Every structure is written in structure tokens, then in C-alpha cells.
N, C-alpha and C positions, 0 to 999 in steps of 0.2 A: 718515488724514491730518487733522491738526487745522486747521480753518478759522480764520483770524484773526478776532478779534472785530469789527474794523472792516468786514471783508468780509461777515460775518453781518448786521450792521446795514444795510449797503447793500442786500443781497439781500432782507431783510425789508421794507425801505422800498419797493423796487420792487414787491413782491407786494401790499402794502397799498394802494399808489397805484393799481394796476390794479383792485383790488376797489372802491375809491372811485369810479373812473371808470364802473363798472358799477352803481353803487348805485341808479340810477333805474329799473332794469328787472329786478333780481334779487330773490330771495326775501328777506323781512325778516330771516331768521335768518342770512343770509350774512355780514354785517358783524360781528355778535358772534362768530360761529364763527371768522372769519379773525383778529379781534383776539385772541381767546383763544389760538389756535394760535401766533400771532406772539409774544405775551407769554411763553407757556410756553417757546418756543424761544429767545427772547432771554435769558431767565434762565439758560439752559444753554448760552450761547454758547461758553464755554471748556471745557465738558464735553459733547461731543456725545452725544445719547441713543443707546442701543443699539437694535437692531431689535426692534420690538414683536412680540408673538405673532401668528402668522398667523391663528389662529381669531378673536381679538379684532378684528384689523384687518378681517377679512372681515365680521364682524358690523356694525362701524361703517359700512363701505361700503354694506351692504344698507340700513341705517337712513337714511343720507344720500340714497341713490338713491330710496328710498321717499318721503322728504320732498319731493324735487323732483317726483316723479310726483303726489303729493298736491296740491301747490301749483299745478302747471301742466298736469296731466292728460296730459303728454307729456314725452319727453326730447329732442324735436326743437325746432328754433328757437333764436334767439339768446338769449331770456330763460331758457329751461330749460337750454340748453347752458352759458351763462355761470354760472348758479347751481351746476350740477353740477361745473363746472371749479373754481370757488372752493372747493367742499367737498372735492374730491379733492386739491387743492393744499394745503389746510389740514391734511388728514390726512397728506400727504407731509411736512409740516414736522415732524411728531412723530417722524420716523425719519431725518432728514437727517444723514448722517455723513461723506459724501464729496463731492468736487466733482461727481461724476456725479449724485448726489441733488439737489444745488443747481441743476444745469443743467436738471433736470426742472421744478423750481419756476420757473426763469426762462422756460422754454418755455411753461408754463401762463400766466405773466404776459403773455407776448407774445400768446398767443391771446386772453386777456382784453382786451388793448389793441385787438386787431382787432375783437372783438365790440362794444366800446364805439364804435369808429369807424364800424362798419357801422350801428349803431342810432341814433346821434345825431351829426349832422354840422353842428351850429351853429358859427358862426365863433368864438365865444368859447371853445369847447372845443379848438380847434386848438393853441394854446400848451400846454394841459395834455397833449395827446397827444404833442407834441414833447418836453416835459420828461420824460414817462414813458419814451419811447423812449430818450432820452439816459441816464436813470437805469439802465434795464435793460442798455444797452450798456456802461455803466461796470461793472455787476455782472459781465458776461461777461468783460471785460478783467481784473477782479480775480481771477476764477476761473482765467483763463488764465495769471496770473502766479504762481500758487501754486508753491512754499511761501512765496514772498516776499509782502510786502504793500506795494505801491507807494503813495506819497502820493496823497491825493485829487486834488490838482492834476494829477498825472500821468495819473490815470484820466480826468479831465475833458478833458484835452487830447487824449488818444488817441481817446476816443469821439467827440469833436467832429470830429476829422479824418476818422474813418471815416464818420460820417453825412454830412459835407459831400462826401466822395468818392462816396458812393452817390446823392447828390441828382440829378446829371445823368441817371443811368440811370433813376431813378424817374420823372423828368419825361418822359423818352423813352417809357417804358412807358405812362404815363398818357395821353399825347397820341396815340400811334400804335398801341396794341393795339386791334384791331377791336372796336367797340362793337356790342352787340345790344340788342334791345328788352328793357326791364326791366334797366336798368343794374346792374352789380355794386354800385354805391354806393347803390342804392335798394331796400333790403329793406323788406318790409311793416312798418309801425309801428302795431301793433294797439292800443297803449296810448294813442294820440292820437285825438281825435274833435272834430268841430265842435259845440261846446256851444250855438251860437246857432241851429242849423238842425236840424229833425227832420221826419220824415214823419207826425207826429202833433201835434195842438195841443189842449190842454185848458186854456184860460185861466181857467175857473171854478175849477180846482183849484190855482191858483197864487196865493199870498198875498204873495209877494215875488219880484221879478225882479232878479237881480244883474246888474251890468254888467261885462263882461269886455273888457279892452283887447287880448286876444290876437288875432293876425292870422288872418283867414279866407282871404284871397286877395289877390294883387296883380295889377293890370291895367295894361298899358302900351298906350296908344293910338298908332296910326300917323298919325292926323290930328287933327281936332277932338275935344274932350272934351265930352260932354253936360253941361248945367247940373245943379247938385246935385239939384234937385227932379225931374229926369227919370232919375236913376240908380237904376233898379229892376233888381236882379239876381235873375233868376228861378231858383228852386230847385224845390221840390216843389209840386204842385197837389193840394189836399185836396178831395175831392168827397163823402165819406161822413160823415154827421153823425148822432150818437145822442142829441142833445140837450145834450151837454156837451163831447164830444170830436170833433174833425175828424180824419179819416184819409185817407190816400192809397189809392185803389182799387187792388187787386192785379191786376185783370184788364187784359190788354193789349188796348186798343181799336184798335190799328193805328197807322198813321203820320199825320203832320200833313197836313192839306189845304193845297194851295198858296194863298198869299195874294197880294194886290196891295200891294206895298210902295211907300211914298212918303217924301219927305223926305230928310234927310242920312243916308247910310250910315256907320255907325261901325265901323271896323275896329280890332281890338285883340287882344292876347294875354293869356291868363289863366294865372296860376300859383297854383292852389289849395293850401292846406295839406293834408297827408295827413289822411284821416278815414275813417270806416267807413260812409259814405253813398254809395249808387250813383247820384249825381246830379252833373252839372256845372253850374256857374253860368254864366249868360249874360245880357247886357243884353237886356231884352226889346224887340222880339221877334226871336229868332235866325232867320236865313234858312235855315240848314241845319246839320246836325251836323258837328262837327269830324272831319276825316279822320285826324288825327295820333293819335287815341286809338281803338284798335280796340274794337268791340263797343258803340259808342254810337249811339243812334238818337233821332230827334226824334219824340216820341209825338204822338197826336192833340191833346193839350192843351199841347203845346210844352214838355214837359219833356225835358231832355237826360239820358236814363237810360243808365247803363252796365251791362254784364253782371255786374260785380262791384264791391265797394266800392273807393273811391279810397284805397289804403293806401300809396302811394308818391308821390314828388314827380313831377309831370307838368306839361306846359304844352300849351296848344292855342290855335289862332287861330280867331277868330270874326268874323262880320259880322252886324250887327243894324240894324234900322230901328225908330224910335220911332213911326212912323205906318204904318198898314196898314189894309186892309179886305178883306172876303171878296169873292170874284169873284161876278158876277151869277148869281143862281139858287142859290147855295149856302145850305143851311139845315141845322139840326140834324136828325138822324134821330130817329124816335120813341124809340128806345132811349137816345140821348144826352139827349133832352129829359127823359125820365123820370129819368135819372141825375142831372141837375142841378136837378131840382125835388124830389127826395126829402127828406122831413122825417119824423122819428119821431112817431108818433101820441101824443097826450096828453102831450107835452113842450113847454114854453114856450108854453102855450096863450094867455096874455095877449098875448104878442108877435105871435102869428099873427093874433089878432083886431085888434090895432093895425094890422098890415100891410094887412089886407083893408079896414079903414075908410079908411086913407090912400089906398089904391089907388082906392077908389070915388070919392074927391074929386078925383083927378087924371085929366086927359083923355088922358094918354099915358104910356107907360113912362118916357120921358125926364123928364117933369114929376114923375112919382112918385119917381124917383131924386133929383131936386132937393129934393123935399119931405122925404125921409128925411135927406138931408145937412143940410138946414136944421134938422131936428129934433135931430140930433147937435150942431149948432153952439150950441144953447141949453141951458145947464145941465149939460154933461158936462165931466169933468176927466180929463186925462191924468196917470196916476200909475203908479209901479212897485210900489206897496204897496196893491193893492186888497183888498177883503174877499173871503173865500171864498164861493163860491156853494153853494146847497143841492141841486144836481143839475139845476136849470133855469137855466143860466148866462146865457142871453139875457134872461129875465125879471128876474133879479137885477140885471143891468146897467141895463136900461131903466126899471125901476120902483122899484128900491131903492137901490142903491149910487151909480149915475150916475158911476162912475169906473172906470178901467182903463187898460190899455196897448193897443198896436196889435192884439194877438190878440183882445182883448175886442171891439173895435169892428169888426174884419173879420168875426168870427164873428156878431155881432149883425146887421150890415148884410147879410151873405149870407142869414141866416135870413129877414130881412124881405123880401128880394127873392124868395126861393123861395116864401114864404107868399103873396105877391102874384101868383104865376104867372110870374115872370121867372127863367129859368135863370141860376144863379149858382154860383160856386165860390170857394174860398179859395186864395190863392197865398202861399207862404212863400218867403222868400229874404233878401236884404239890400237896404238902401236907403241911398244916399249913398256915403261914402268920403272919405278925407283925402288931399289931393294932396301928394306928397313932391317938393319942388322939387329936391332933390339927386339923386334917382334917376329923376325924370320918370315917376313911376307913381302910380297910385291905390291906396291901401291900404284894403282893406275889413276891418273888425274884427268880432269876434263881437258887439260892442255895437251894430253896425249891422243886426243881425237884425231882420226886419220881416215883417209880414203885411198883405195887402190883398185886395181882391175884384175879380173879373172877372164882368161881366154880359153876357148875350147880347142884342143889339139887332138886330132884323131889318134887313138891308141894310148893317149895319156890322160884324157879327160880334161877337167878344169885345172888350169895352171895359173898360179898367182904371178902377176907382173906388176911391179910398183914403179911407175915412172919417176916418182919423187926420189927414188934411190939413186937415179943418175943425175938429177938436177941438184939435190942437196943430200948427199950420202951421209953427212954428219947428223942429219935429222933422225935417221934410223939408228945410228950407232950410239948417239949421246942424248937423244931425246929432244923435246921441244925447247929446253933451256938453251940449247946451242944457238937458237935464233938471236939471242941477245948477247952473244959472246963478244961481238965487236964493239957494241955501244950499250953496255948495261946501264940501267938507271941506278940512282943512289940506293933505293930500297933493294934492288936486286943484288947490288954489291954487298950490302949489309947482310942479307940473308944467305949469301954464299960463304960467310965466315964460318970456319969449322965448328966453333963452339955453339953458334946459333943453329947450324944445321943439325948437330948432334942433339941439342935440346929439343928441337922440333921433332926429330925422329923418335926420341924417347917419349915425348908426350903423345905422339901418334900411336906408338906401341901400347902405352898405358890405356889410351882411349879405345884402341882396338880390343884389348882384353876386356874392358868394361862392356863393350858392345857384344862381344862373343859370349862371355861367361855370365853376364847379368841380364842385359836386354835380350840377348838371344838364348836365354835358358828355356829350352823347349822340351817337348815330349822325349826326343832322343837323348838329350843331356840328362833329363830326369831318370830315364831308364839306366843310363850309364852310372849315375850316382847310386841307384839301388843295387846294381851289380857289384859295385865296389864295396857296398855294405854287406855283400853276400846274399842278396835277394834277387833271384833271377826268374822267379815264377810268382803267379798270383799277384800281379802288379797292383790292381786297385785294392785288394785286400791288405796288402802290405802297407800301402799309403794310408789307408783308413786306420790301421793299427798304430802306425807311427804317429799320426796326428792325434789319436785318442790318448796314447800314453804320454806323448810330449805335452799336449794341452793340459792333461790332468796334473802333470808335474808342475807346469807353469802356474796353473790356477792354485794349486796347493801352496806353492811358494808365495804367491801374492796374498792368499788368504792368511797365511802365517804372519806375513809382514804387516797386514792390516788388522790383526786380531785385536779385539777390545782389551783395554787395560785390565778390566776386572777378571779376565781369564788368564792373567799372568800367574806364574808359579807362586804358590803360597807357602812353600817350605823354605824360602830363602831366609837369610839372617835378618833382613829388615822386617819381613813379615812376622817372623817369630818374635822379634823384639816388640813390635806393635801389639801383637796378641797378648804378650806378657803385660804390657801397659794397660790394655783393656781389662785384664783379670784383676790388676791392682786397683782399678777404678770402679769395679762393680759395687763395692761397698759404699762408694761415695755417690753414685747415681745409677739409674737404670742402665742396662747394657745397651750398647750401640745398635741401632736398628740397621737392617740390611740396606735401606735406601740412604742412610746417613753417612755423609762423608767425614773425614777426619776433622776438618775445621768446624763443620756444623756440630759435630760431637763435642768438641772442646768448648764451643760457645755455650752449649746447653749445660755442661758441667760448671762453666764459669758463672752462669746465672744461678744455678742451684747451690754451688759451693764457692762463693767469692774468694775464700782463702786459698783455693787451688787454682784460681784463674791464671795467674802468671806462669806457673809451672806447666800446667796442662796445655795452655795455648802455645807456649814456646815449643813443647815437644811435638804437638800436632803440626805446627807450621814446619818444623824441621823434618818431620816424616813426609809431609806433602812435597817438600822441596826435593828430598832424596828419591821419592817414588816417581814423581811426575815432572820434575825439573830436569835440567841438564845432567849428564852423566856425573855421578859422584865418585869421589876417591875412596879408597879403602879406609883411609884415616877418618874421613867424615862419617862413614858407616859405623866404625868402631866407637867414635865419640857418642853417637846416638844410642847405641846399644849400652854403652857404659852409663849414660845418663839414666836410661830406663832401669838398669840394675840398681843404681844408687838411690832410686826413689823408694822410700820406705812404704810399707803398707799404709794405705789411706784409711783413716778411721771411718767407722760407719756413720751413716746419716743420723742426725739427732732425731729422736722420736718426738712426734707431735702429740 
């Protein structure tokens, strides 16, 4: 069967659109391969290619499968599977000659659409997914209409009706199919990562720190919001130092000791972006680990560590206090004290000598800390373009460059504390956040990544000290954007315009709603929906009942819409008029058979009674048009009924 050219172009467009939707996570060679196959097939739209040789086709399949294995080291997963599916569909295009072949290409495109939807659920992609589904539905209707080639408007109308008819059932399934942990919509997204947070920090090896406006997390508070300078979002704690790089200790030292909390409790919910880091953000200091995320525990240094990287969208509730102190009698164990005083020998020697000299001049640990902060306050500069260090990063900062960003100052301050005999550690996370007034949440960006120091003071416990606060206090009060206040670029000046900023915040709020209410529709939200419907018990039984009743109603509506024409009502005016006509014609010819349509019946009467041909044929055609054609008016129906009534009784057939 020759496939019409217009149908071929429509099907090729659906396939290429599916490939483009998966472009962000498939192999680089997928798009050129798909384009080459589509162009080759389009040039032969009117002359379908013959079947290719089996041996050659098998060799190409082996090569393409090997390319996927070489690129992804596996054939499993969304990325490798989508790449392999694109390759196999491209190969199929070289031998499409029948409607069945094209249906295989359409099926591959539908699976590619599913792969794209599972991997990327951003709100701006939803119209693209809907348009692609519409396009593929049009292609299926075109294949179903062969050998005819319906106009594009007809295909668009039919596919739109089908998709709209399917929408109620899709919503029913989305809302009431039982949800389990690890939602169907939340596949691991290994290609994403938090670029602003890491479990290592080497400030001396960084000559330029770029600012990223990508979101890291969203936080919605149930009550008061802490002031900007107190918004420290705790991530990793780094306690091992080799003179240039701080690292997180891999040994598990147990659980956090109980603290005495004071001040205002802050209750909030966090939505972190998917990443490959096994840590949850929390406003310091968290009271306990969240119960909604399995496998998370609060370590002895108050990190919220998970058993595996956060590779899907989750949310968790927390409660934190900004003020706390250790309980009476609590102290560091000898092992912990050694851990937080460790310094590499023969590295940053000048800084260690400076620390011992300054500590000798101070009469207490607290006064020594103040002296070091005052030292940083004089002559040091905050910059994102510091000079590279020579291996002794602290000495370079304190005695040569005198400039750096938060990682440099936290590293140097912690070194000075340890060299003076004060246990200290580096904490990395985020500081600040931008309040979105449309969504009523705090947006934490990658550019808010920050590092600070915690020191141990007897009687108080671990106390946060941020040396960046004395070098660049505006960084804490106004966020990372203040870095460009003196010399903003053109794009930064444009995005600071009030109307653009409001538009961006409104879009972020809408996208956050989409992620929370649709992508994040989980077991807890499903239970809340049932409770609002008055169902708070027998969860699975209620879901099964709702699905059964709702599905039955939907199927009934579809069946009624698609009912055969012969089952239409027979007591309407048109049917009564036609039956009256049949009664008048019984004397002229045998009665109409059950399988005989109006036009066939009229043709038989015309052959048997030529004198009645014009009248009966005209009435039969008029009836067919009124019954099976476009919607008729009341006047047209009345004209037909009047014509039937005016027809006199037909004389009987002459005897032979």
C-alpha cells in the first residue's frame, strides 16, 4: 500500500519531535542519526523503500547497540533506553512500506514521549508534551484512514476530540491510583547535581568562582521567618584538612548528642532540587531528623545524612532553633578533640606561628576569637577572582593575596583556631535566600552557597563564627547579588528591573506549585485528598471503589458516544415518517429487508416500478441526508415529513 505523502510527513514530524524532546539526555549521535534517516525516508515518500537485507540490518543493529553500551555502560535506564529506541526507530524508517511499519514508528515515538516526561517534568515542557501527543494522535488517525488521505483539519479535529474524551479518565487515574514511596513520576535524575555544595573544599585551587542562579531548594515556613543574617542552611561538615583541601570524614561517629534549645522554634518544609549528594539541608540547628525521608539520621556533628544520594524530588518537614547550648557536663571526647585539632605537619607554618602568638596575647578563647576576627576586618577583601595558592592556601591568604571568598576565610579561620588549641571545623551549606512573595516561600539558589566555621567553647558547645561577616557583611545581609553592586553587567542590570523581577518570581511561584501539587503528588497528598472527600479509613478499598465507579461512568459515556447508528432512537419524527413511507410502498414492492439501506431499497423499487423511481429515490436520498448527514434544521425535517404525507397510496403491483 502506498502511504500518502502528507501522511509520511506527518509521521516523520512526530518521530523527530519525540527525538528533540529527549535531546537533553540521549547520546550526541542520536539527533544526527534521526535526521539522516528522516531525510532519507522523506525523499522517497512516493516510492517506499524495499526490505533491506537481513544481514546488513543485523550488522547495523549490533553497531548501534554497541554505541549505546559504549556511551552509557548499560542498556537499562531512561537515558540508554531512549537512545537505543531512537536508533532502532531510525533503522525502521529505512524499511517502512506499510501501515504496520509506520505504526511501529509511532509506538516508538510514544515511548520516547513517555521517557521525556519521566525524565524532565518542568512546567514549560508540558505544552510541548501535549503538542507531541496531539501530533502522534493525528498520525494514527491518518494511518487508520488509509487509503484515503483526510484533510489536516479533519485529523486535528478528530485527534482533539479523542484526547479530550480521554482526559477525564487520565485525571481519575492520576488522583486515585494508589501511590507508593518513590512515585512513578520521580525517576532518579543522575544528570543533575548541586553545583554549589560539595563534601570537599579547596579554595586555594580556585581562581574564579562563577555565580549560578539555579535553584538549590525551596523552603516554606509555617510561622515566622528568620532574618537574612541568620539563615544558615547546614549541609556538610568538613573536619579533615591536608593544608589545602578540607574533606568530610568518612567515619561514622554516631548520633548527635541532645542539646538545650532556646529561642524561637522555626518550623518549615524543604523541597530540595534533585542532586547526587547524600545530605539534606536544614536551618541550623535541627532538633531531629525528618521522618518522611527513610534512612536519614542526624550525625554527631549535626549533618542530616541520607543512605543514598537525593536523586528524586522529595520534601521533608523540619524544626530548628537558632539558639542552643550543651547540657551541663557535656564535653568533647579525647577522640573528638583530636579530630577537630588535626593539622598537617609542615604546612601553613607561618599561619600556625601567627595563631600561637595571637593566642598568647589573649587571656581567653573568646578574646582570641575576637582578635582573629578583628585581624580579618583589616586589609582583607572579598572577591570571586582570587589568585591561585601554591599549596599552602592559608599562608597565601594571610600573608600574600589578602583576598578570597567565603571558602578562603572559613578555611583560614578554622586553621588559626586549631593551631591555637581550639577545636574547630568547617561547615558548608547555603546562606540567605530570596523571598518569593507570590509563592510565600524562600528560594535558595546555588549562588547562595557558603562556608563558615564552628568552634568549641567549654560550657557553650559548638558556636558558629562566620569570618566572611567581618570581611563582607553585605554578603550576609543582602545575599550574593551584592557582589555585583559596584559593576553589574548589562544582563544583571536588565534582570534587576522591577517588572522583570516580578515576572520571574511569578513564574517561579507557578512552577513551584506545579512541582508540589502535580509532580510531587504522593501518598501523603493522596490521603489528604481522600480526607477532604470525607474518607479517612479503608484507604485502598476507597480508592478501588472510586476507580471502579469513575471508570464505569467514563466507559459508559464513551460507549454511548460511540454507539452504532442502528441503535438510535426509532420513535423520533424522522423515523416515524420513514416507516410511514415504507408502509405506503409495500403494495409496490416487497418490504425492505433488515440488511437493506434506504438508498438500496429505493434502487430496488426503481427497478421494479420505474414510474416511482424519481419520487422514491428523492425521498430516500433526503432521508439519508437527514439521518446520516450534518445536523438538520427543524424546517428540513418538516419538509420531509410533509412530502411523505402528500404521497398518495401507491397502487399495487400488476399481476403477471
